[in-house]
N, C-alpha and C positions, 0 to 999 in steps of 0.2 A: 858394664855387661848386664844383659837383661836377666831378670830373676824368673827361672822356669818353675811355674807353679801351676797346678790344675785345681780348680775349685771342686772337682769331683773326686780328687784323690786326697784332699785335706782342706780344712777351712783356712781361708786367709784371715788376717787380723780383723778383728771386730771394727777397727776404725775405718775399714773399707765400706762398711754398710752406709748407703746413701751417697757414696762418693761417685762423681761423674768424671770420666776421662775420655780422651780422644786417642784412637789408635788406627793402625792400618791392617787390613785383611791380608793374612799371609797364606792361608789355605781355606778351602771350602769343602764341607761334607754335605752334599746335596741331599743324600737319603736321610741323614739325621737332622738336617736344617741347622747345622752348627758351623762355626768358623774358629780358626786359630787367629788371634789378634795380638799385635805387638802394640802396646800403648806408647805414645810419644808425648802426650800433653795431659797432665793431671797433677795431683798433689805431690809436690817435690818429695822424693825419697819414699813416697807411698804407692802411688798409682801412675807414675810417669814413665816407668821403664819395666813393664810386666809382660811376660809371655803367657798369654791366656789360651787354654785349649778347650775345645768343645763348648764354646760360647754360643748359646742359642740366640738366633736373631728373632726380632718381633714379628709375628704373623698372627693373622686372625683365623681361628679354626672353630668349628661348631662341636668338636668332639675331643675328647682327651687323647685318644689313640692316634689322632692324626688322620683317621680315615674319612672324616666328613668334609664339610665345605673348608675351603682355604682360600685366603687372600694373602699373597706374599710376593716378595721379589728375591730372586736368587742373587746374592751379591757376587762380584767378581774380585779376583785377587787384585790388590792394590787400592781398593776402595777404602774410604775413611769411615770409621764407625764411631758411634757415640755409645760408650759403655757405661752402664750403672751397675751398682752392686746391691743385691737384696739378699739378706741372710748370708752375707759373705760370699754369695755366688754371683758371677758376672753375667749380665744379659745385654744384648745389643738392642737398643731401643730405637735405632734409626741410623741413617747414613747422612753424610753432609758433603757439600761441595767446598773444597778448600779454597782459601783466598790465594791470589798469585804468589803472595810471600811464603805460603806453605807448599804449594806445588806450581811450578812455572807454566805447566801446560794442562789443558783439560781436553782430552781427546773426544769426550762425549759432546761437549759444547761445540768443538771444532767441526764435528761431523754434522751436528744439527744445523750450524751455521751454513754449512755447505749445501744441505738440503733446502734451507730456507731461501738461499740465494738463487737456486735453480728454479724456484717457483715463485719468486718475488714475495716471500713470506713477510707478513707485517710485524712479526715479533710477538713477544708475550706482553700480556696486560695484567695489572693487579687482579687478583682473584682467579686467574687461570690455573688449571691443574694439568700437569704434564707427566707422562710415563714415557721414558726413552731408554734406548740402549746405545752402547758404544758405536754400533754400526750406523747410527743416525735414524733408526726407526723410532717413531713416537706416536702416542695417542694424546691428543690435546683436547681437553675439555675447557672451552672458553667461557668466561664469566658472562658473556653476552648471550649464551645459549647455543652456540654452534659447536660442532664436534669435528675434528680432523684426525685422520689416520694416514701416516705417511711412511713409505719404506725409505731405505737409504738411497741417496742420489735423487730422490724425488721421482722415481720411475713409476711408482704406484701411489695414488692418493685418492681418498674419498672424503668428502665433506658433506656435513648435514647442516643446512642453512634454515633454521626454523623461521626466520623473518619472511623469506620468499617460499617456504615449504619445498625446498629443492634439495635433491641429493645429486651431488656433482662427483664424478669419477674421472681420474686421469690415469691411463695405464697403456702399455704397449699392446697387450691382449687382454680380453675380458671374457669370462665365462659365467653363465647364470643357469642354475638348475632349479625347476619348480616342479610341482607335482604333474603339470600338464605338458612338460617338455624341457628342452634345453635350448640355450643360445650360446653360440661361440662367435666371438668377434676377435679374429686373430691376425697377426702380422708375422710373416716368416722372414727372419733376418737373413737367411742365406739367399733365397729367392727374390726377397723384397716384395712378395705377394701378399695381398690383404684380402680378407674374405669375411663375410657376415653370414652366419648360418643358423637357421631355426629348425628344430625338430619339434613338431607339435603332435601329440597323441593323447587318447584318453586311456586312463589306467585300465578300464575294463576291456578295451580293444587292442591295446598294445601287447605284442609287437606286430599284430596282424594288420594293423591299420595305422600308418605313420605317414605324416606329411613332412616333407624335407625341402626347405627353401634355402638356396645358397646365392648370395649376392657377392660381387666383387671380382677381383682380378685373378686369373689362373694362368696356366701355361699357355692358354689360348688368349692372346691380347684382346680379341674382339668379344670375349665372353663377359657378360654382365650378370645374368640371372639364370638359375637353373632350379626348377621346381619338380619334385618327384612325389609320387604317391603310390603306396603299396606296402607289403610286408617288410619287415626289418629284423635284423638280428637282435635278439632280446637283451644282449649284453652291450654291444657297441652301438646299436640303433642304426647300424648301416644298412642301407637298402639291399635286400637279397633278390627281389623281384619287382623291378620298376614297372608300374602300369602307366605312369604319365611322366614325361620330361619335357619341360619347357625351357628354351634357351632364348635369351635376347642379346643381340650383339650390339656394339657401340654404334653401328650405322643404322640401327633401327631394324635389322633383320630379325625375324622370329623363326625358330625352328621347334616344332611340336612333334614329339614322338609318343605314340600310344601303343600299349601292350609290351609284354616281355619280348626283347629282341627287336623293338621298333616295328611292330606289325603294320602301323600306319605312321607315315612320316610326312609332314607338311612343312614346307620351307617357303617363307615369304622374304624375299630379298628386298631390303629397304633401299639398297644402293641402286640397283637396276630395275626394280619393279617387277622382277620375275616371280612366278608362283609355280612350285613344283609339288606334286602330290604323288606319293608312292604307297602303295598298299600291297599286302601279301594276300588279301581276300578280294571280295566283290564290292562293287560300287552300285547302289540302287538309288535312283531319283524318283521321287513321286511328287508331282507338281500338280495342284488343283487349278492354278491359273495358266498364264502363258509364259513361255520361255523365249526370250529375245536375246540374241547373241550378235553383237557387232564386232567384226574383226577387220582391221585395216591391213593386216599382214597375211601371211600364208597359213592355211589350215591343213594339217596333215593328220590322218588317222590310219594307224596301222594295227593289224591283228594277225595272230598266228592261226586263228580259227575262222568261223563263219560270221557274217554280218546279217542281221535281220532288222528290217524296218517295217513297221505296220501302221497304217493310218486308216481310220474309219472313214475319213473324208478324202478330199482330193490331195494329191501330192504334187506340189509345183517346185520345179527345178529350173532356175535361170542361170545362164552362163554364156559368155562369149563363144566358148567352145565346150562341147561335152565329148569327152573321150572315155569310151568304155573299153576295158581290157587292152589299155596301151595305145601306142601310136598306130591306129588303123584308119582307113578312109571311111568316113561317115559313121553312122550308128547302125551296126548290124547285129543280128542275133541268129540263133541256130535255126530259127523259123523263117528267116528272110528268103524270098524267092530267088532261085538261080536265074542267071541270064540277065540280070538287071544291070544296065550300064549307067554310070554317073554322067549326067548330061553335060557337065562342065568339063570334066577331065577326059571323058570317053573311056574311063577305066571301069571294067566290069567289078561290081561289088561282090566281095567274097563273104559269104555267110560265116558268122562266128560259130566256132565249135564249143565255146564255153559260156556264152551269154545266152540264158533261156528266157525267151519272151516271144510274144506274137508280133512284135514291132517289125 
């Protein structure tokens, strides 16, 4: 039966001073940085069957009250501790991995082996230093100079490779925050959609001026790129008043929307070659040279208001047939003389009541 003694309630035998024994952690007090340890291997009859309470484990601290810098590892129940006695008081000076004869299974190593296998891990080498948890997370400082950080199951990994000066990352989703903006590279498991988004802004101008670039798949399977420029919410950085929206589809089609509510919308259809321009305002063209338009198809111009064409020089119109004001015989105006008969058809020409000219 274990002997229940506390070094803080009474001194153990002086013969324990300098004695080293091995035991198992029974409980952990994280706030006090102490453990309860049951010794299993030690000096027979002296330190091989002790119940030790409030045993402080080794940690590095820059202050006496524990409020300064600290470098420590919080032990788990079931870990094996190395205990030594100083002035008859026990201290944990470290933890060790038991041999298979002492413990048949090692869940930490099993989890790490699983993570290694998933990434074709090359294993440990002499001189490497590793910090790992039972879940399989670890930080590995390789003696060759590289650094690895890995989560359980290998879903997230970052490697620093000094030989090639490369930082390599593996993740399902990735986020980066810098003083000049944000980057989100995400994959939605439910919808299986992936997107890459950049938010770029100046500290002095945000959130009044934010550039938002989004690449990747969305609910629209043809969507590839969206670019927005304008004010954004100061917390979420979401666009509140878009002034520019550029979208590029998989077939090469481009859609450009300008102004809040798409005041101007330009669509370039890469599949059909069609161009569509919609504006809620006016269109003004100023050309200092010539304008030449060649159309092999039909030209249609419609307006709900007046049409005005002014030329300082001659106006030349050529066509197989010229029809004014609909299907009527010949070209007539309100000023055409009455009683004129078409020489071919013999039909009197009726003056137009809506076309004003002296023709």
